[in-house]
N, C-alpha and C positions, 0 to 999 in steps of 0.2 A: 358228627362226633367232634367234641372239643379236645384238641390234642394238647397235652401238658405232661410234665413230669409226674403229676398225680395220676394222670390217666395211665401212664406206663406202670406205675406202682400198683394201681388198681388191678390191671390185668394180671400182673405177677401175683398179687395177693389172692386173686380169684383161683389161681391154680394151686397155690400153696396151702390155703386154709380149708378146713372142712366146711361144706356149704352152710351149715347152721351158723357159723361165725361170720363168714363172708356176707351172707344176706342180712344178718343182724346189723352189721356195720353199714352195708350198702343201701339198705331199704328205707322206705318211708311209710307214711300212713295212707290208708285207703288206696286210691288209684295212683298215688305218688305224683300228682300234678305239681304240687308245690315243690316237691323234691327236685323235679326237672326245671321248674321255673327259677329256682334259686340260682342255678348255674347259667341258664339261658339268658335271664334278664341281666345278670351281672356282665356276661360276655357281650351283651348288646350296648353297654355304656361306651359311648364314643368320646375320645379325648382330643383336645387341640394339639396338634403337633407344631412345635416352635423350634427354630433352628438358629445357628450362628450366635449363640448366647454365652459362649465360653463356659462349658459345663465340666471343666477339669476338676473341680472340687465339689464333690457331692457329700452330703451328710445325712445318713439314714437314721441316726440316733434320735431318741426322744426320751422324755421323762413322763412317767405315769405313776400317779399316787406316790411320788417321792422316790421312785425307783428308776434307775437309768437302764434303758433298753437299747440294744444295738440296732434294732429296727422295730417298728410299731406292730409287732406280732406277738401273740400269746398262744400257747398250746391250750386248747379248750379241754374241759373235763369230758371224758368219754368213759362210760361204764364198761367194766370188764376188760379194760385195756390189757391186763395181765394174762388174758387168754389168747391174745394175738401174737405174743412173743414171750419168751421166758422172762418172768417177772417184768412184764412189759412197762408198767408204770415207772419202774426204776430206770429202765433203758431210755424211755422217752424223756424223763426228767433230766437225765444226764446230757442228752442231746441238746435240749433247750438251754441248760446251764452253760454248755460249751459255746453256744451261740450268743449268749448274753440276753436271753429272753425268759419270761416266766413260764413255768409249767403249772397247770391247774389239776389237782387231784380230785377225782369224782368221789362222791359219797359211796358209790357202789363199785369201788375199785377192788381189784384182787389184792394188791399190795396195800397194807395198812399205812397210815400216816407215819408211824414210827419207823417203817422200813425205808420209806422214800426220802424223807428229809435229811438223814445223814449222808445220803449219796450225792448231794449237791451242795454248792457253796452259797447260791443266792436263796433268798426266802421263797418258799413254795406258796402258791395260792391254793385255797381249798374251796370246794363247791359243796353246797348243802341244799336239800329240799325241805319244804314244810311237810313234816310227817306226823301221823297220829301219835307216835311214840315220842313225846317231847323229852323224855328221859334220854333217849338215844341222841336227839339233837343237842341237848346240853352236854352230854358226854363227848360228842364229836367236836363241839366247839372248844371245850376245855382242852382236849387232847391236841387240837390244831394249834391253839395258842401256846400250849406248853412246848410244842415242837418248833415254834418259831414261824408258823405260817403268817404271812404278812397281810393278805387280802382275802376277804370272804366273797365268794361268788354265790349269790342266792338265786336258785332257779325257781321261777314262779309259774312257768307255763306247763306244769305237769301235775295239776290237781288230780287227774286221772290219767292212766296210761292211754296212749293213742292206739288206734286200731291198725296194727301192723301185720297185715295178712301174710307177708313173706315169712314171718317167723313160724307160723303154723305149717306152711308148706315145707320149710327147710329142716325142721326138726328142733328148732329152738324151743318150741312149745307144741302142744297138740298131742294126739294119740301116739303112743309108742315112741315118744320123743327121746327117752334115754337110750333105747335100743338103736334108734336111727343115728343118734350122735356117736354112739360107740362104733357102729359100722363105718361112719364117715371118718372117724379118727383112724381106724385100722387102714383105710384106703388112702390116707394122707400121711405117709410114714415120717416125712420131715417134721411136720407139726407134732406128730405123736411123740417123737424123740425129744424135740426141743421144748415143747410145752407140756404135752400129755404126761411124759415120764419125768422130765427134769425141771418143770416149772411149778411143781407143787409147793404149797397147798393151793388147791383150786377152790377158794372160798371167797366170800365178800369180807375182806380183811377187817374193815372198819366196823362192820356189823357184828362179826364174830367176836371181836375184841370186847364189844359192849355186852353181848348176850352170854359170853363165856362158853359158847359151843359153835361148832362149824356150821356156817350157812353156805352151802354149796350151790352150784349152778342149778341143780334140780329144785332148789328152794327160791331161786332168784326172782322169777316172775311172780310167784305166789306172795313172797315177802313184800315186794313192791306194791302189788295190787292191794294187799291188806293194809298197807301203811300210808299210801297217799291220802291226802286230806282234801276233799272237795269243798270243805267249809272255809278254806283259806281266805283271809282278807288282810288288808294292810295292818290292822291292829294286832294280828298274829305275829307280825315281824318286829313289833316295837321292843319286846324284851330282848330280841336278838341284837337290835341296833344298840341298845343300852349295854348288853353284855360284851359284844365284840369290840375290841380296843383299836382295831385298824380300819382301813377303808372297807366299805361294803358296797358291792355291786349287785344290782337287780338284773337278772338274766331272763329274757323272754318277753321283751317289750316290742309291740308292733303298732301301737296306736299313740298318737301325740298326747291324748288325754291321760293315758297311763304313764307316759313319760313325765308329764306335769305332776302327776300324783307322786312319782318317785322323787321329784325335786322337793315337794312339800313334805314327804316322809323324812327327808334328810339323807338320801342315798348319795354316795360319792360318785357313783357311775351307774350306767345301765348297759346292757347288751341288747342291741336290736337283733332279734332272733326269732325264728319260727321253729326252733329245735331241729334244724336241718331237715325240715319237712316231715318230721317223725311224729307230730302231734295232730294238728288239724289241717287236713288237706283242703286246698282251695283258698287259704289265706294269702295275703300278699307275700311275695318274695322279700327278703331283707333289703335287697337293692331298691325295690320300689317303695318300701315303707320308710327307709332311712331319711330321705330329704325332708319330708314333712316333720319328722321327729326332730331332726337337726334344727329346722326353722323354729320349732317350739321351745327347745331347751338348750341349744348350743351355748356354752359358756356357763351354764348353771351347774353342770356336772360333766363328767367325762363320758363320752359316747363311744362304746365299742360296738362292733357288729360281727356277726358270723352267718353261716349258712351260704353255701355256694362258692366259697373262696378256694380256688385251686392253684393259683399262680401269684407271683409277685405283681404282675399287672393287675390282677383282681384286687390286691391290697391297695394299690394306688387308686383304682376306680372307687373302691368303697370309701376311701378317705376323701376323695373329691366329692362324693355324695354327702359327706358330713361326719364321718367317723373320725375319732382321734386315734384309734388303733383297732385291730381286728383280732378275732380268734379263729384258729383253724382246727378242725376236728378230723373229718374223714381223710383229708389229704395226708396228715401225719400218721393216721392209723394204717393206711395202705402201705406207706413206706416202712413203718415199724414191722408190719406183718411180713414184708418181703426180706428185709435185711437188718432188722433190729435197730439198735442205736445208730449204727453206721448209716442205715437208710434214712432215718430222721435227720441226721446231720447233713446228709447229702441234699435232702429236700429243702432244708432251711437255707443251705448255700445257694441252691438254684433259685429259691424265692428272692433272696437278696440280690442275685445277679439280675433277675427279671425286673425287680424294682429299680435297679440302677439304669437299666435300659429305658424303662418307662419314664423315669424322672429326667434322664438326659434328653429324650426326644420330646418332652413337654416343657423343657426349660424350667424345672423346679429343683433348686439346689438343696433344699432342706425339707424336712417333713412339714415344717410350719408353712412352707410355700404351697403345699398341696391344698387346693380349694375348688369351689364350684366354678371359678373362672376357667378351669381347665376343660370343662365339659362343653361339648358341641351339642349333645342332646342327653337328657337324663337317662333314658332307656330306649331300646329299639322298639319301634311300634310295629 
């Protein structure tokens, strides 16, 4: 087991959450090999320790798409975050804002755009899928721009939902799912009070705002399945690139050729990601895919990476492999589930401290100094 603050929060979240929610967050696709490799491969990246270099002045700040960040970390978009703590998207956004980093709101959030943006001072990022209902996409983009969202994160590795068997076993989907979820809620009283009773409404806020009717958890899987578009191609993104006035990031890149296509398309950034191991099992971990992608497009656009990042040391490792910044998803969701905004704030403070230790002992005074020169070996064999 890899011990970290995220591990501790995971264990606490497992006790606190109804199983259908915990396994929705914790699980991956098929046999979950890629889910495990994301963490294991990244933890196997070895760094060069350097000493006696006067590391009294460290600077973790960076700039990304014209925004100043206290450290190169962004909270990733996670669907249904508002089911893990009372109005969870608002709490997570406040924690990110307090730490000086961006929060990214998912298309399928519980809290709508208009509820989250007034709660924070810095611009929010917004995530969107290619969906069959182009009217919803246009409506979401218009609302995001009207609310002052600065950066669009466009997720492209979900033309179809992954085969997530844990969801059928846990009660998120499958026979008698609603009854199973109700019983789990009853037997988890803290969650039932915090979220079940006081965290309403329990619907997909952005979708409900567009359709003019409540789209709840019972409709979640069906709505997604009916609206994902397997015919997606680069040409389907062109009108979005023209419509959106700010930076646009393509999320879900694992191959250097796709990264080059993103450059040709005119993307401002990419996220090297396998969707946290939740889509196609057996693909490369993000840590293994990242170096070749960085070799192909570094300097042509900004490279972010996610999947498997649990600590500040992991942030430094991912950047040494070629990322300009990282996104964290499960780690903050575990902390949010355990202690709300305070939990996410604490996690981010610990990540910053861990980064400072890693940078001090590798003699890297600034984010710009983190490079492949720090690597002893790319990944553990």
